[in-house]
N, C-alpha and C positions, 0 to 999 in steps of 0.2 A: 144078906149077911152084912152086919155092921162091924166097923172097926173104929176104935178111938185112937187117933193119931195125935201125939203130943207136940211135935215140932217138925221143922223142915227135914231134919235128918231122918225121922221116921217116915215122912212122906216119900223121901227118896228111896228108902228101904222098901216101901210098898211098891214103888215103881219097879224096882229090881225084881221083886217077887212076881209082879204081874208079867214082866218080860219073860220070866222063866216058865210061866204057866200058859200064856196066851200063844196059840198056834198061828202060824202064817195063815192069812186069809180072814182073821178075826176082825170084825167091825166093833169098835168101842165108842159108845156115846158118853161124853163127859158133860155133867150137869153141875151147876153151882153158880153162885153170884160172882160178880166181879171181885177178883182178889181171893177167891176161895182156894186156889191152888191147882187149877186145871192144867195150866201151862207148866208149872213145876212138876206135876206128875208126868206129863208128856216128856219133859226133859229127862227125867229119871228113867223112864221106859226106853227112850231113845239111847241114852248112854249105856244102859244094860244090854241093848241090842247091837252095840258096837258102833254107833254113830259118833264119829270123832272129827269129821272134816269141816264142820261149821257149827256155829252156835245154833241151838234149837230155840226158836223164838215163836211167839204167837203170830200166826199168819193173818191177823185181823184185816190188814189192808190188801194183802195179795190173795187171801182166801184159802190158799193151799200151798204147803211146803212139802217137798219130797226129800227124804234123807236116805242115804245108802248106809247100810250096816250089815250085820249078820242076817238080819231080817229087814227088808225095806220098811220105812215108816212113811205113811201118807197122812199128813197132819192138816186137817180142815179146821176152819174157824167160821162158824155160821153167824157170828155176832152181828155183822153188818149186812147180812142177807135181807133183801126186801121180802122174799117169800120163798117157798119151796121150789118154785119154778127156776128161780135164779140159781139155787143150789144144783138142781138137775142139769143146768146148762154147763156146769163144770165137768159133767160126765162121771159122777161118782160110781155108777154101776161098773165101769171099767175097773175102778179100784176095789170095789166090793168083791169082785170076782177074781182079783189078782192074788199075788202070793205074799203080800206084805201085811203089816198091821195098819188098819185104818183107824185113826184117832180123830174124833170129831168134837171139838169144843162147841159149847152152846147147842148141843144136840136137840134140846127141846124146841128149837126154832125150825127144825127140819125132820122132826120125829116121824111124821106120817110117810116119809119117803125112804126111811132107813130099812134095811133088811129085817124080816121078821125074826131072824135068829141073830142075836148080837149080845154083847155084854154092855151093861150100863153101869156107870160109876157116878154116884151122887155125892157131892162134897158139901158139907154144911160147916160153916164157920162157927166154932164154939168158944173161941178165945183168940188172943192175939196171934198165937201160933198153932193152937189146937184145932183139930177138925174131927168131925164125925163123918166117916166114909162108908157109904153103902155100896156094895158090889152086887149087882143082880145079873142073873143069866136069863135072858129073854129067849124063850124057846128051849127045847130039850138039848140041843146041840152043845151048849156051853155049861151045862149043869156041873160037869166035872171040874171046871175052873174053880168053882166055889169050894169044892172038896180039897183041891190042891192048895188053895189059898189058906184054908183052915189049918192045914198041916204046917204051913210056913208062918202062921200068925205071930208067933213069938219073935220073929225077925223084925216086925214093924209095928205091932199094935201093943197097947197096954192091957 
C-alpha cells in the first residue's frame, strides 16, 4: 500500500497512525536512503507510544536504543553492521519475541535474519520534504495493519 506524504507534519501523522495500529511484538523493517525519514518516522511512533523521557535518536553508533513508553520501543540501526552475524550478536531474537515494537532502520542489511512475519516500510524521497511511503505486510499475520492504515489514510496522506 502506497501513501504520498507531503511534509514532516504528515510523516509524523503517519507515525501516530502506525503507533495506533501496530500491536506489541511487531517487528518493523525500515527501508530508505540516507535522509529519507526513517528516524523521523521512528520518533513519531515513539512519541505516539508515550516515549517522553529522552530524545529518540538514530542508534547508528550504539546500534540499539531502548525506550520506555505505553509500548516499549526497541530501535535498531543496521547501517554500520558488517554483516548479519554482527546483528545476530545483539540478540535480536529476544526482542523479536518480546512485548515491544521492534523498529529496524536499514533493514535491507539484515533482511535474511528478520522474522518471516513482519511489517516493512519503504520510504522514497520524491522532493525536498515529500516522500512516497510503501507499507507492506510480510506474511499473513499483519495483513490487518494495512486495512487499519487505509481507514486512517486521510490523517496523513494526500
